[in-house]
N, C-alpha and C positions, 0 to 999 in steps of 0.2 A: 407659303400659307396665306390663305385669304383672311380678310379682316373678320369675317363671320366666325371662322374657326378659332381665331385668337380670342374673340369675345366669349365664345362658349367655353374655351379652356379656362379663361380667367374666372368666369362665373362658377365653373365646377370646382376650381381650386378654392375660391372664396367660400363656397358652400361647404366644402370639405373642412376648411379651417374653422368655420363657425360651428360645425356640428361635432367637434372634438371636445366639447366641454365635459368636465368630470361631474357637472351638476345636473340635476333634474329640475327643470323650471316649468311651472304652470302658472297660468293667470286666467282670470275670469272677470267679467264686468257686466254691469247692468246696461242693457241696450238702450234704455230710456234716459240715461244720464247725459248731461251736456258737459263734456269734458273741457270744452273751450271756455266755459264760465268759471272754472276753478283757477283762481290766481294766487291764493294764499293757503298756507297750511300751518298746522300746529302738531308737534309730535306728542303722542301719548304712549307712555312706556309702562303702564300698570302691569302688563303681562310679559314684560321682558325680564325673564329670570336667567341672568348670567352675571359673571363677575364684572367689576367696574371697568377693567381694561377692555374686555370685549364689548361691553355696553357702549363705551365711548367710540370704539371703532365702528360699530354698527350705526349709531346715531349720527356720527360725523359723515359717514358715507351716504346714508339715506338723505340727509340734508343736502349734501353736495349734489346727489343725483336729482333731487326735486328741484333744486335751483337751476340746474342745467336744463330742466324742462320748462323753465320760466316761472316757477312758483317761488313765492317769498314767504318768510316766517311772519306770523301775525298772531296777536292775542285774540282777535276776532276773525278766525279763519273761515275759508270756504270748505276746506277739507281738514278732517282730523285723521292723522296718520297713526294708526295703532300698530306698533311694532311688537311682534311676538317671536319667541324662539323655543325650540324644543330639541330633544335628542333621543336617540334610541341606541341600544346596545346591539351590535351586529356580531354574529358568530359565523365566520367563513370557514367552510370545511372543504378541503381538497384532498383527493386521493390519487395514487399512482396505479398504474396497471400492475397486476401481479407479476412477480419475477421469482426466479429460483431455478432449481434443477428439476428436470422432468425425466423420467425413465424408470426402469425397474430398479428398485433400491433394496435388494435383499429382503429381509423380513418386514420392511416398511411398506411394501406395495408400490403403487405407482405415484411418483412425483411428490414434490414439496414446492409450495408456492407461498408467497407473502405479498400482502398489500401494505402500502405505506399510506398513512393518513396524517395530514397536517391541519391543525385548526389555529385560527387567529381570532382574537376578540378585540373589537375596537368600538368606539362611540362615533356615531354619525349625527351631525346636527342639521337643523333646518331653520330657515327664517321665513316668517310670514308677515307680509305688509298688507294691512287692511286700510283702504282709503274710504272714509265715511263722510258723506255729505253732512256738513255741520248744521245746516238748516233743517233737513228732514231726519237726521240721525240714522240714515240707511246706508248700508254698505254699497258702494258704487264700483269698486275695483278691488281685486285681491291678487297678490302675487306671492307665489310660494317657491322657494328654492331649497333643495336638499342636497346633501352630499358633502358637507363641510367636515373635514377631519378635525374633530375638536380635541383629540388627544395630543396634538402637537402645536405648541404655541407659534412656531414659525409658519406652519401651514395655515393656521387661523389668520395670522397677520396678513398673509398673502391672499387667502381665499375669501375673506369677508368682503373686501372691496370688489372682487371679481364677481361673486354671486349676487351682490346687490345691483351691480351694473347690469348683469344678465336679467335679473328680475325686472328692473326698471326699463329695460329695452322694450318691454311690452306695454309701457305707459307713455302717452295715452293710447288706448287701443285703437287699432285701425278697424273701424266698423266694416263688416262685410267679409272679414277674413276668418 
C-alpha cells in the first residue's frame, strides 16, 4: 500500500470516529469579533436551571474547557460566559410490520394481521453557551449542544463533559469555514 492510501484511510477512519457523536452541535459567531483579544472570562449562571450536582458538573467542565483555550477567570473579564440549559420531552414511536395468518378463514373472510407498536418517553437536554463581549455587551459566540440523556444520572455524568468538549471544539471559530 502506498503512503497516500494509508493517509486517506486514516483520514476517513478519523472522520468516521468523530462523526459518530450522539449529540447535535451547532455554533455561530460574530464575524467582526476579535477572538484573539479575549483573555479572561467570568461565568454567569442566571439562566442555568438544573440541580446543584449537574450545575457543578457543567460549570467545572466549561471552566476547564475555557482554560484549555488559554482563558483565565477574572472579576473584570473580557468575556461573560452565560451558561443555559433546557430540556424537552421526547416520545419515540416504533412499529413493526404486520404479521399474522393470511388465507381463507371460514366465515371470517380473508386474513388476519396485527401491527405491534412500541412507545418510549424520555427527556433530552441541551446546553447553550453564550460568550458575550463584556465591553460592548454583545453576543460574539454561541455554542449549542443537544442530546443529553437527562433521565439517567450515570449517562449525565458521562455525557456532560463530552458535550461541552464538543461544543467548545468550535471555539475560537476558524473564520472562513
